[in-house]
Residue frames as a rotation matrix with the C-alpha (Angstrom) as fourth column:
MET 1
0.464 -0.732 0.500 9.35
-0.186 0.471 0.862 24.37
-0.866 -0.493 0.082 -1.35
ILE 2
0.417 -0.407 -0.813 12.10
-0.907 -0.135 -0.398 24.32
0.053 0.904 -0.425 -4.07
GLN 3
0.703 -0.070 0.708 12.99
-0.119 0.970 0.214 20.84
-0.701 -0.235 0.673 -5.22
PRO 4
-0.502 -0.857 -0.118 16.08
-0.402 0.111 0.909 19.56
-0.766 0.504 -0.400 -7.18
ALA 5
-0.068 0.395 -0.916 15.35
-0.991 0.082 0.110 18.48
0.119 0.915 0.386 -10.76
SER 6
-0.762 -0.289 -0.579 16.02
-0.312 0.948 -0.063 14.81
0.567 0.133 -0.813 -9.84
GLN 7
-0.875 0.485 0.004 13.58
0.118 0.221 -0.968 14.91
-0.470 -0.846 -0.251 -7.05
LYS 8
-0.164 0.832 -0.530 10.83
-0.759 -0.449 -0.471 16.47
-0.630 0.325 0.705 -9.26
ARG 9
-0.327 0.053 -0.943 11.46
-0.830 0.460 0.314 13.79
0.451 0.886 -0.107 -11.93
GLY 10
-0.965 -0.041 -0.259 11.21
0.084 0.887 -0.455 10.99
0.249 -0.461 -0.852 -9.33
LEU 11
-0.665 0.746 -0.035 8.02
-0.033 -0.076 -0.997 12.47
-0.746 -0.661 0.075 -7.96
ARG 12
-0.157 0.569 -0.807 6.49
-0.942 -0.333 -0.051 12.78
-0.298 0.752 0.588 -11.40
GLU 13
-0.589 -0.094 -0.803 7.28
-0.448 0.865 0.227 9.12
0.673 0.494 -0.551 -12.08
ILE 14
-0.955 0.277 -0.103 5.52
0.234 0.494 -0.837 8.26
-0.181 -0.824 -0.537 -8.85
GLU 15
-0.307 0.894 -0.326 2.46
-0.490 -0.442 -0.751 10.23
-0.816 -0.071 0.574 -9.79
PHE 16
-0.229 0.208 -0.951 2.47
-0.944 0.190 0.269 8.56
0.237 0.959 0.153 -13.24
LEU 17
-0.816 -0.137 -0.561 2.77
-0.049 0.984 -0.169 4.97
0.575 -0.111 -0.810 -11.67
GLY 18
-0.871 0.490 0.030 0.20
0.033 0.119 -0.992 5.68
-0.490 -0.863 -0.120 -8.98
LYS 19
-0.141 0.829 -0.541 -2.42
-0.767 -0.437 -0.471 6.80
-0.626 0.348 0.697 -11.52
LEU 20
-0.330 -0.117 -0.937 -1.53
-0.806 0.551 0.215 4.03
0.491 0.826 -0.276 -13.91
MET 21
-0.895 -0.073 -0.440 -1.84
0.086 0.940 -0.331 1.29
0.437 -0.334 -0.835 -11.26
ASP 22
-0.737 0.618 -0.275 -5.05
0.499 0.222 -0.838 2.63
-0.457 -0.754 -0.471 -9.41
SER 23
0.073 0.897 -0.436 -7.09
0.243 -0.440 -0.865 5.03
-0.967 -0.042 -0.250 -11.50
GLN 24
-0.837 -0.485 -0.256 -6.18
-0.113 -0.304 0.946 4.92
-0.536 0.820 0.200 -15.18
PHE 25
-0.818 0.575 0.026 -9.47
0.228 0.282 0.932 3.57
0.529 0.768 -0.361 -16.38
ARG 26
-0.660 0.730 0.178 -13.18
-0.644 -0.429 -0.633 4.55
-0.386 -0.532 0.754 -15.63
ILE 27
-0.681 0.590 0.434 -16.16
0.630 0.774 -0.063 2.23
-0.373 0.230 -0.899 -15.72
PRO 28
-0.838 0.320 0.443 -18.46
0.164 -0.626 0.763 3.92
0.521 0.712 0.472 -18.30
GLY 29
0.036 0.986 0.166 -21.37
0.109 -0.169 0.980 5.71
0.993 -0.017 -0.113 -16.74
THR 30
0.787 0.141 -0.600 -19.91
0.590 0.113 0.800 5.74
0.180 -0.984 0.006 -13.35
GLU 31
0.661 -0.614 0.432 -17.21
-0.634 -0.765 -0.118 7.54
0.403 -0.196 -0.894 -11.29
ILE 32
0.810 -0.389 0.439 -15.59
-0.053 0.696 0.716 4.23
-0.584 -0.603 0.543 -10.41
ARG 33
0.535 -0.713 -0.454 -11.90
-0.803 -0.261 -0.536 4.23
0.264 0.651 -0.712 -11.41
PHE 34
0.824 -0.361 0.437 -9.52
0.058 0.821 0.568 1.37
-0.564 -0.443 0.697 -11.47
GLY 35
0.316 -0.798 -0.513 -5.97
-0.935 -0.353 -0.027 0.68
-0.160 0.488 -0.858 -12.78
PHE 36
0.092 -0.435 -0.896 -3.69
-0.589 0.701 -0.401 -1.98
0.803 0.565 -0.192 -13.73
ASP 37
-0.791 -0.341 0.508 -3.39
-0.611 0.399 -0.684 -3.19
0.030 -0.851 -0.524 -10.09
SER 38
0.029 0.885 0.465 -6.96
-0.701 0.350 -0.621 -4.56
-0.712 -0.308 0.630 -10.37
ILE 39
0.725 0.184 -0.664 -6.41
-0.675 0.382 -0.631 -6.05
0.138 0.906 0.401 -13.82
ILE 40
-0.115 -0.818 -0.563 -3.10
-0.578 0.517 -0.632 -7.65
0.808 0.253 -0.533 -13.14
GLY 41
-0.627 -0.044 0.778 -4.20
-0.751 0.302 -0.588 -8.82
-0.209 -0.952 -0.222 -9.67
LEU 42
0.478 0.874 0.091 -6.61
-0.838 0.484 -0.252 -11.18
-0.264 0.044 0.963 -11.38
ILE 43
0.297 -0.497 -0.815 -3.62
-0.315 0.755 -0.575 -13.42
0.901 0.428 0.068 -12.21
PRO 44
0.983 0.127 -0.133 -3.19
0.067 0.429 0.901 -15.59
0.172 -0.894 0.414 -9.15
VAL 45
0.571 -0.785 -0.242 0.14
0.675 0.280 0.683 -15.05
-0.468 -0.553 0.689 -7.28
ALA 46
-0.317 -0.848 0.426 2.17
0.932 -0.195 0.306 -13.66
-0.176 0.494 0.852 -9.98
GLY 47
0.118 0.463 0.878 -0.21
0.522 -0.781 0.342 -10.73
0.844 0.418 -0.334 -10.60
ASP 48
0.957 0.267 -0.114 -0.31
0.232 -0.467 0.853 -9.77
0.175 -0.843 -0.509 -6.88
LEU 49
0.393 -0.888 -0.238 3.45
0.758 0.166 0.631 -10.14
-0.521 -0.429 0.738 -6.62
SER 50
-0.325 -0.403 0.856 3.98
0.891 -0.435 0.133 -7.83
0.318 0.806 0.500 -9.69
THR 51
0.491 0.601 0.630 1.76
0.339 -0.798 0.498 -5.17
0.802 -0.031 -0.596 -8.28
VAL 52
0.907 -0.222 -0.358 3.52
0.347 -0.088 0.934 -5.35
-0.239 -0.971 -0.002 -4.98
ALA 53
0.025 -0.971 0.239 6.85
0.952 0.096 0.290 -4.95
-0.304 0.221 0.927 -6.83
VAL 54
-0.051 0.164 0.985 5.57
0.609 -0.776 0.161 -1.77
0.791 0.609 -0.060 -8.57
SER 55
0.885 0.431 0.177 4.40
0.108 -0.560 0.821 -0.38
0.453 -0.707 -0.543 -5.21
GLY 56
0.611 -0.721 -0.327 7.88
0.613 0.170 0.772 -1.31
-0.501 -0.672 0.546 -3.67
TYR 57
-0.272 -0.748 0.605 9.74
0.946 -0.324 0.024 0.52
0.178 0.579 0.796 -6.60
MET 58
0.330 0.436 0.837 7.63
0.256 -0.895 0.365 3.66
0.909 0.094 -0.407 -5.82
LEU 59
0.982 -0.035 -0.187 8.68
0.175 -0.218 0.960 3.43
-0.074 -0.975 -0.207 -2.11
VAL 60
0.284 -0.957 0.056 12.31
0.908 0.287 0.305 3.15
-0.308 -0.036 0.951 -3.24
ILE 61
-0.145 -0.209 0.967 12.05
0.673 -0.737 -0.059 6.31
0.725 0.643 0.247 -5.37
LEU 62
0.737 0.463 0.493 10.52
-0.004 -0.726 0.688 8.19
0.676 -0.509 -0.533 -2.36
ALA 63
0.815 -0.500 -0.294 13.25
0.433 0.188 0.882 6.92
-0.386 -0.845 0.370 0.01
ARG 64
-0.125 -0.900 0.417 15.93
0.992 -0.104 0.071 8.18
-0.021 0.423 0.906 -2.45
ASN 65
-0.234 0.090 0.968 14.18
0.356 -0.919 0.172 11.58
0.905 0.384 0.183 -2.48
GLY 66
-0.845 -0.380 0.376 14.24
-0.118 -0.553 -0.825 12.11
0.522 -0.742 0.422 1.22
ALA 67
0.227 0.974 0.012 10.94
-0.265 0.050 0.963 10.78
0.937 -0.221 0.270 2.48
SER 68
-0.274 -0.374 0.886 10.89
-0.935 -0.114 -0.337 10.51
0.227 -0.920 -0.318 6.27
GLY 69
-0.974 -0.180 -0.137 10.68
-0.152 0.969 -0.196 7.28
0.168 -0.170 -0.971 8.03
PHE 70
-0.565 0.825 0.025 7.22
-0.080 -0.025 -0.996 8.01
-0.821 -0.565 0.080 9.29
LEU 71
0.080 0.533 -0.842 6.00
-0.907 -0.311 -0.283 8.58
-0.413 0.787 0.459 5.71
LEU 72
-0.430 -0.376 -0.821 7.54
-0.752 0.653 0.096 5.43
0.500 0.658 -0.563 4.42
ALA 73
-0.979 0.110 0.169 6.12
-0.032 0.744 -0.667 3.35
-0.200 -0.659 -0.725 7.26
ARG 74
-0.181 0.972 -0.152 2.62
-0.446 -0.219 -0.868 4.58
-0.877 -0.089 0.473 6.46
MET 75
0.103 0.220 -0.970 3.05
-0.991 -0.061 -0.119 3.81
-0.085 0.974 0.212 2.87
VAL 76
-0.839 -0.417 -0.349 4.48
-0.393 0.909 -0.142 0.28
0.376 0.018 -0.926 3.55
LEU 77
-0.730 0.630 0.264 1.40
-0.040 0.346 -0.937 -0.26
-0.682 -0.695 -0.228 5.75
ASN 78
0.121 0.786 -0.607 -0.89
-0.749 -0.329 -0.575 0.77
-0.651 0.524 0.549 2.83
VAL 79
-0.120 -0.305 -0.945 0.90
-0.922 0.386 -0.008 -1.53
0.367 0.871 -0.328 0.42
ALA 80
-0.959 -0.277 0.058 0.88
-0.273 0.849 -0.451 -4.43
0.076 -0.449 -0.890 2.95
ILE 81
-0.380 0.894 0.239 -2.91
-0.174 0.185 -0.967 -4.19
-0.909 -0.409 0.085 3.46
ASP 82
0.247 0.399 -0.883 -3.34
-0.914 -0.208 -0.349 -4.03
-0.323 0.893 0.314 -0.24
ALA 83
-0.395 -0.524 -0.755 -1.22
-0.811 0.585 0.018 -6.94
0.432 0.619 -0.656 -0.83
LEU 84
-0.972 0.050 0.228 -2.68
-0.095 0.807 -0.583 -9.21
-0.213 -0.588 -0.780 1.89
ILE 85
-0.105 0.994 0.045 -6.30
-0.193 0.024 -0.981 -8.51
-0.976 -0.111 0.189 1.10
GLY 86
0.194 0.116 -0.974 -5.56
-0.939 -0.264 -0.218 -8.40
-0.283 0.957 0.058 -2.63
MET 87
-0.822 -0.543 -0.169 -4.37
-0.567 0.806 0.170 -12.04
0.044 0.235 -0.971 -2.54
ILE 88
-0.496 0.709 0.502 -7.92
0.012 0.583 -0.812 -13.17
-0.868 -0.396 -0.298 -1.82
PRO 89
-0.871 0.046 0.489 -9.37
0.489 0.174 0.855 -14.25
-0.045 0.984 -0.174 -5.26
LEU 90
-0.204 0.745 0.635 -12.03
0.709 -0.334 0.621 -11.77
0.675 0.577 -0.460 -6.56
VAL 91
0.802 0.431 -0.412 -12.73
0.596 -0.540 0.594 -10.11
0.033 -0.723 -0.690 -3.20
GLY 92
0.008 -0.871 -0.491 -9.17
0.663 -0.362 0.655 -8.91
-0.748 -0.331 0.575 -3.25
ASP 93
-0.677 -0.260 0.689 -9.54
0.717 -0.442 0.539 -7.35
0.164 0.859 0.485 -6.76
LEU 94
0.325 0.880 0.346 -12.69
0.684 -0.471 0.557 -5.54
0.653 0.056 -0.755 -5.69
PHE 95
0.651 -0.262 -0.713 -10.75
0.633 -0.330 0.700 -4.35
-0.419 -0.907 -0.049 -2.65
ASP 96
-0.427 -0.894 0.135 -8.06
0.802 -0.305 0.514 -2.96
-0.419 0.327 0.847 -5.01
ILE 97
-0.291 0.415 0.862 -10.58
0.638 -0.587 0.498 -0.91
0.713 0.695 -0.094 -6.83
ALA 98
0.750 0.658 0.065 -11.90
0.392 -0.522 0.758 0.57
0.533 -0.543 -0.649 -3.53
PHE 99
0.639 -0.503 -0.582 -8.64
0.617 -0.117 0.778 0.89
-0.459 -0.856 0.236 -1.43
LYS 100
0.771 -0.439 0.461 -6.21
0.219 -0.497 -0.839 2.28
0.598 0.748 -0.287 -4.16
ALA 101
0.617 -0.607 -0.501 -3.02
0.640 0.016 0.768 1.97
-0.458 -0.794 0.399 -1.94
ASN 102
-0.303 -0.814 0.495 -0.90
0.953 -0.265 0.147 3.70
0.012 0.517 0.856 -4.65
MET 103
0.040 0.378 0.925 -3.20
0.361 -0.869 0.340 6.68
0.932 0.320 -0.171 -4.77
ARG 104
0.934 0.260 -0.246 -3.31
0.302 -0.203 0.931 6.86
0.192 -0.944 -0.268 -0.96
ASN 105
0.237 -0.938 -0.253 0.50
0.810 0.046 0.585 6.86
-0.537 -0.343 0.771 -1.01
LEU 106
-0.365 -0.336 0.868 0.59
0.787 -0.609 0.095 9.55
0.497 0.718 0.487 -3.72
ARG 107
0.595 0.582 0.555 -1.59
0.151 -0.759 0.633 11.76
0.790 -0.293 -0.539 -1.45
LEU 108
0.852 -0.328 -0.407 0.70
0.443 0.040 0.896 11.12
-0.277 -0.944 0.179 1.45
MET 109
-0.113 -0.914 0.389 3.66
0.985 -0.050 0.167 12.00
-0.134 0.402 0.906 -0.76
GLN 110
-0.074 0.167 0.983 2.14
0.503 -0.845 0.181 15.24
0.861 0.508 -0.022 -1.85
GLU 111
0.891 0.442 0.107 1.29
0.125 -0.464 0.877 16.13
0.437 -0.768 -0.469 1.63
HIS 112
0.531 -0.767 -0.360 4.92
0.686 0.139 0.715 15.47
-0.498 -0.626 0.600 2.81
TYR 113
-0.391 -0.828 0.401 6.65
0.914 -0.299 0.274 17.40
-0.107 0.474 0.874 0.00
GLN 114
-0.299 0.312 0.902 4.16
0.479 -0.768 0.425 20.22
0.825 0.559 0.081 -0.45
GLU 115
0.615 0.591 0.521 2.83
-0.215 -0.510 0.833 20.80
0.758 -0.625 -0.187 3.15
GLY 116
-0.322 -0.848 0.420 5.71
-0.641 -0.132 -0.757 19.51
0.697 -0.513 -0.501 5.17
ARG 117
0.476 0.644 0.599 3.55
-0.879 0.319 0.356 16.77
0.038 -0.695 0.718 6.86
HIS 118
0.989 0.121 -0.090 4.29
-0.112 0.989 0.099 13.22
0.101 -0.088 0.991 7.97
ARG 119
0.090 -0.995 0.045 7.88
-0.488 -0.084 -0.869 13.83
0.868 0.056 -0.493 9.23
GLY 120
0.196 -0.199 0.960 9.57
-0.976 0.051 0.210 11.98
-0.090 -0.979 -0.185 12.02
SER 121
-0.729 -0.604 0.322 10.36
-0.627 0.778 0.037 8.43
-0.273 -0.174 -0.946 13.11
ALA 122
-0.429 0.505 -0.749 8.68
-0.474 0.580 0.662 5.28
0.769 0.640 -0.010 11.81
TRP 123
-0.962 -0.052 -0.270 8.15
0.190 0.582 -0.790 4.02
0.198 -0.811 -0.550 15.35
LYS 124
-0.656 0.755 0.015 4.86
-0.560 -0.473 -0.680 5.86
-0.506 -0.454 0.733 15.64
VAL 125
0.256 0.717 -0.648 3.43
-0.933 0.359 0.029 3.49
0.254 0.597 0.761 12.96
ILE 126
-0.310 -0.458 -0.833 5.53
-0.420 0.852 -0.312 0.38
0.853 0.253 -0.457 13.57
ILE 127
-0.957 -0.063 0.283 4.77
-0.290 0.251 -0.924 -0.10
-0.012 -0.966 -0.259 17.38
PRO 128
-0.183 0.948 0.260 0.97
-0.770 0.026 -0.638 -0.03
-0.611 -0.317 0.725 17.07
VAL 129
0.346 0.285 -0.894 1.17
-0.835 0.529 -0.154 -2.39
0.429 0.799 0.421 13.92
LEU 130
-0.599 -0.582 -0.549 3.39
-0.282 0.796 -0.536 -4.85
0.749 -0.166 -0.641 15.84
LEU 131
-0.796 0.350 0.494 0.95
-0.494 0.094 -0.864 -4.82
-0.349 -0.932 0.098 18.72
VAL 132
0.226 0.945 -0.238 -1.93
-0.895 0.105 -0.434 -5.52
-0.385 0.311 0.869 16.56
LEU 133
0.140 -0.324 -0.936 0.03
-0.657 0.677 -0.333 -8.34
0.741 0.661 -0.118 14.83
PHE 134
-0.887 -0.461 -0.019 1.05
-0.272 0.555 -0.786 -9.78
0.373 -0.692 -0.618 18.15
ALA 135
-0.491 0.764 0.420 -2.59
-0.623 0.030 -0.782 -9.72
-0.609 -0.645 0.461 19.32
ILE 136
0.436 0.598 -0.673 -3.80
-0.899 0.325 -0.294 -11.45
0.043 0.733 0.679 16.18
ALA 137
-0.261 -0.636 -0.726 -1.01
-0.452 0.745 -0.490 -14.06
0.853 0.200 -0.482 16.46
ALA 138
-0.889 -0.009 0.458 -1.94
-0.444 0.264 -0.856 -14.58
-0.113 -0.964 -0.239 20.20
GLY 139
-0.058 0.997 0.054 -5.58
-0.843 -0.020 -0.537 -14.96
-0.535 -0.077 0.842 19.11
ILE 140
0.312 0.063 -0.948 -4.75
-0.757 0.620 -0.207 -17.53
0.575 0.782 0.241 16.42
VAL 141
-0.738 -0.627 -0.250 -2.63
-0.314 0.647 -0.695 -19.59
0.597 -0.434 -0.674 18.97
TRP 142
-0.743 0.480 0.467 -5.43
-0.526 0.013 -0.851 -19.42
-0.414 -0.877 0.243 21.44
LEU 143
0.277 0.903 -0.328 -8.03
-0.925 0.158 -0.345 -20.46
-0.260 0.399 0.879 18.95
GLY 144
0.006 -0.428 -0.904 -5.73
-0.652 0.683 -0.328 -23.31
0.758 0.591 -0.275 17.80
TYR 145
-0.902 -0.408 0.141 -5.29
-0.335 0.457 -0.824 -24.48
0.271 -0.791 -0.549 21.29
LYS 146
-0.361 0.848 0.388 -9.02
-0.681 0.045 -0.731 -24.50
-0.638 -0.528 0.561 21.95
LEU 147
0.408 0.430 -0.806 -9.64
-0.891 0.382 -0.247 -26.36
0.202 0.818 0.538 18.61
PHE 148
-0.396 -0.729 -0.559 -6.93
-0.482 0.683 -0.549 -28.89
0.782 0.052 -0.622 19.44
SER 149
-0.943 -0.005 0.333 -8.20
-0.318 0.316 -0.894 -29.45
-0.101 -0.949 -0.299 22.97
ALA 150
-0.061 0.996 0.061 -11.74
-0.841 -0.018 -0.541 -29.84
-0.537 -0.084 0.839 21.72
LEU 151
0.402 0.078 -0.912 -10.75
-0.807 0.501 -0.312 -32.42
0.432 0.862 0.265 19.32
PHE 152
-0.175 -0.557 -0.812 -8.55
0.111 0.808 -0.579 -34.47
0.978 -0.191 -0.080 21.49
């Protein structure tokens, strides 16, 4: 698939940022790789917000380069999972090393542009996610009600 020069430049930038954030460094003697996402994430709140901002910037570049709604929805879901669990002190930083949301998004991007996959509407991702969030919210309300009624 032939890509315009600006699209190639944008995709190279995403590849660079993805590797920098998730797999730039290796723990000596192992195959475990990590990046600045795990390091910056050690700073409470500000670190997590800055890594989400970098991931968001990567999504903007993809949107400008014609990524489908379905692809962007899957990528946003990866970033959201990484951000939510990443906010948990220490556990979140270990999760960042294992989950590597930016590298996952990089693979999705390569599959989209090189193999023509992940096309179509975002609703295939959004509806199930909304249903799960609704179920979680309903469960929290139910547990709150049970706790409240048990106390009073």
